[in-house]
C-alpha positions in Angstrom: -56.3 -14.6 28.6 -58.2 -14.0 25.3 -59.2 -10.5 26.5 -55.6 -9.6 27.3 -54.4 -10.7 23.9 -57.2 -8.9 22.2 -56.4 -5.7 24.1 -52.7 -5.9 23.2 -53.4 -6.5 19.6 -55.8 -3.5 19.4 -52.8 -1.3 20.2 -51.2 -2.2 16.9 -54.2 -2.0 14.7 -55.0 1.0 12.6 -57.2 3.8 14.1 -58.5 4.8 10.7 -62.0 3.7 11.7 -64.4 6.6 12.2 -65.7 6.0 15.8 -69.4 5.2 15.8 -71.7 5.0 18.8 -71.5 1.5 20.3 -67.9 0.9 19.2 -65.7 -0.6 22.0 -62.3 1.1 22.5 -59.3 1.4 24.8 -57.6 4.7 25.7 -53.9 4.3 25.0 -51.8 7.4 25.3 -48.0 7.1 25.4 -48.3 3.5 24.0 -49.9 1.8 26.9 -53.6 1.2 27.9 -54.7 3.6 30.7 -58.5 2.8 30.4 -60.0 -0.2 28.8 -63.3 -1.5 27.4 -65.0 1.8 26.9 -68.0 2.4 24.7 -68.2 5.3 22.2 -71.3 7.4 23.0 -70.8 10.3 20.5 -68.3 12.0 18.2 -67.7 15.7 17.7 -65.0 17.2 15.5 -64.3 20.0 18.0 -64.3 18.0 21.2 -63.3 14.5 20.0 -64.9 11.2 21.0 -67.2 10.8 24.0 -66.4 7.4 25.7 -68.3 5.9 28.6 -66.2 3.6 30.9 -67.5 0.5 32.6 -66.5 1.8 36.1 -68.5 4.9 35.6 -67.8 8.3 34.1 -67.2 9.4 30.6 -64.5 11.4 28.8 -64.1 13.4 25.6 -60.9 12.1 24.1 -58.9 12.7 20.9 -59.7 10.0 18.3 -56.0 9.2 17.7 -55.5 8.1 21.3 -58.2 5.4 21.1 -57.7 1.9 19.8 -60.6 -0.1 18.6 -61.3 -3.5 20.3 -62.1 -6.1 17.6 
């Protein structure tokens, strides 16, 4: 239950934080979480943020579509 509440709250928190490697994030386009509990691997101004997901795989995503998990 605590994880669900934390994930929901992360949607409403500011994304002004510059993603750093190791930061935990959710991918939330269109206002709902599509992928959760990712870990930032790298940041690139041209490509975005590289996020590794717990079920495997990694994606380059725009910073503004990520919400930080606190």
